[in-house]
C-alpha positions in Angstrom: 11.9 -2.7 -35.5 13.0 0.3 -33.6 14.8 0.3 -30.2 13.5 2.6 -27.5 16.3 5.0 -28.2 15.5 5.0 -31.9 11.9 5.7 -31.1 12.7 8.7 -29.0 15.1 10.1 -31.6 12.4 9.7 -34.3 9.8 11.4 -32.0 12.2 14.3 -31.3 12.9 14.7 -35.1 9.1 14.8 -35.7 8.8 17.4 -33.0 11.5 19.6 -34.6 9.8 19.2 -38.0 6.5 20.3 -36.4 8.2 23.4 -34.9 9.6 24.3 -38.3 6.2 23.9 -40.0 4.6 26.0 -37.3 7.1 28.8 -37.9 6.4 28.7 -41.6 2.6 28.7 -41.0 2.8 31.5 -38.4 2.7 33.9 -41.3 -0.9 32.8 -42.0 -2.6 34.1 -38.9 -5.9 32.2 -39.4 -4.1 28.9 -39.5 -1.8 29.7 -36.6 -4.6 29.8 -33.9 -5.7 26.3 -34.8 -2.1 25.0 -34.5 -1.5 26.6 -31.1 -3.4 23.8 -29.3 -1.3 21.1 -31.0 1.9 23.0 -30.2 1.2 23.0 -26.5 0.4 19.3 -26.6 3.7 18.6 -28.4 5.6 20.7 -25.8 4.3 18.4 -23.1 5.1 15.4 -25.1 8.6 16.7 -25.8 9.1 17.3 -22.1 8.1 13.7 -21.3 10.5 12.4 -24.0 13.2 14.7 -22.7 13.0 13.2 -19.2 13.4 9.7 -20.7 16.1 10.5 -23.2 18.9 12.8 -22.2 17.0 15.2 -20.0 16.9 15.2 -16.2 19.0 12.7 -14.5 17.8 10.9 -11.3 20.2 11.5 -8.4 19.2 9.9 -5.2 19.3 12.2 -2.2 21.7 11.3 0.7 19.2 12.7 3.1 16.2 10.6 4.1 12.9 11.9 2.7 9.7 12.2 4.7 6.1 11.8 3.6 3.3 13.9 5.0 0.5 11.9 6.7 -3.1 12.6 5.8 -6.5 11.3 6.8 -9.5 10.6 4.7 -13.2 10.1 5.2 -12.5 6.5 5.9 -10.0 7.2 8.8 -12.8 6.9 11.3 -12.3 10.0 13.5 -15.3 8.9 15.6 -13.0 6.3 17.3 -10.6 9.1 18.3 -13.6 11.2 19.5 -14.9 8.3 21.7 -11.4 7.8 23.2 -11.3 11.5 24.0 -14.7 11.3 25.7 -13.4 8.3 27.7 -10.6 10.4 29.0 -13.1 13.1 30.0 -11.9 15.6 27.4 -14.4 18.2 26.1 -14.6 20.9 23.5 -11.8 23.5 23.7 -9.4 21.2 25.6 -5.8 20.7 24.6 -3.5 17.9 25.7 -0.3 16.2 24.8 -1.0 12.5 24.3 0.0 9.2 22.9 -2.4 7.4 20.5 -2.1 3.7 20.2 -2.4 1.9 17.9 -3.0 3.9 14.7 -2.7 2.3 11.3 -0.5 3.8 8.6 -1.2 2.8 5.0 1.5 3.7 2.5 0.1 4.2 -1.0 1.0 6.0 -4.2 -1.1 9.0 -3.1 0.8 9.3 0.2 0.5 8.1 3.7 -3.0 7.7 5.2 -3.6 7.3 9.0 -6.6 5.4 10.3 -7.9 5.6 13.9 -10.0 2.4 13.7 -7.6 0.1 15.6 -7.1 2.6 18.4 -7.4 1.1 21.9 -5.6 3.7 24.0 -5.4 7.5 24.3 -2.8 8.3 27.1 -2.8 11.9 28.2 0.7 13.0 29.1 0.0 16.7 29.9 -3.0 18.9 30.1 -2.3 22.2 28.3 -5.8 23.7 28.5 -9.0 22.5 30.1 -12.1 22.1 27.9 -15.3 24.1 28.3 -17.6 21.1 28.9 -19.2 21.1 25.4 -19.2 18.2 23.0 -16.1 17.1 21.1 -16.4 17.7 17.4 -16.9 14.8 15.0 -14.5 15.8 12.3 -10.7 15.6 12.6 -7.7 17.1 10.9 -4.0 16.5 11.3 -1.1 19.0 11.1 2.6 18.6 10.6 2.7 14.8 10.9 5.4 13.2 8.6 6.9 9.7 8.5 10.3 8.8 7.1 10.1 7.4 3.5 11.4 4.0 4.6 8.5 3.3 7.0 6.1 0.6 6.0 2.3 0.0 6.3 1.4 -1.2 9.8 0.3 -0.3 13.3 2.2 2.4 15.2 2.0 4.2 18.5 1.9 7.9 17.8 3.8 9.5 20.7 3.8 13.1 21.9 1.1 14.8 19.8 -0.9 17.8 20.7 -4.6 17.0 20.7 -7.1 19.9 20.5 -10.9 19.9 20.2 -12.0 23.3 19.0 -14.3 23.3 15.9 -12.6 20.1 14.8 -10.4 17.5 16.5 -6.8 18.6 15.7 -3.9 16.2 15.9 -0.7 18.3 15.7 2.9 17.2 15.6 5.2 18.6 18.3 9.0 18.7 18.4 8.9 15.4 20.3 6.4 13.5 18.1 7.6 10.0 17.3 6.2 6.9 15.5 6.8 3.7 17.4 6.3 0.6 15.2 4.0 -2.1 16.8 3.3 -4.6 14.0 2.9 -4.9 10.2 -0.6 -5.2 8.8 -0.1 -8.9 8.0 1.1 -9.7 11.5 -1.9 -8.2 13.3 
């Protein structure tokens, strides 16, 4: 039985043998084109083995990492839209506001924000009045990040810029802050 280290050494030896064979066969141009596909596959395989055996070394950063926040089709922007209507906002309006609570879900794919639990939209400052038309149904977010050590749960999103022109835009400002309310299991 081979150890993991023995397996990687064997695989790397096989890779080197393959490269030597490819060099020898490169003189036969018809055969070389069929080998090229296998060669690129082996390069990827070698890169994977290299990272496990003697390649890149993991060095944790001393600075805290942050993760970008996204929304999906399941984030329920209609809840945000209805709260904006309750606050008498209209198309073209821009405000600074607090949104509470929003749900953050940490996953392998990143951090996803949901508006479904939102009970309150508190306007802090009116930047531009709206034109009276309807608020769009779709939403996007820009520049929102959370520290990597945050956990899934309910948060108050403080000091964001909220605009409704074409889409609802939730933008981070220099004073944007995430205030933890409760974990998903506590709610």
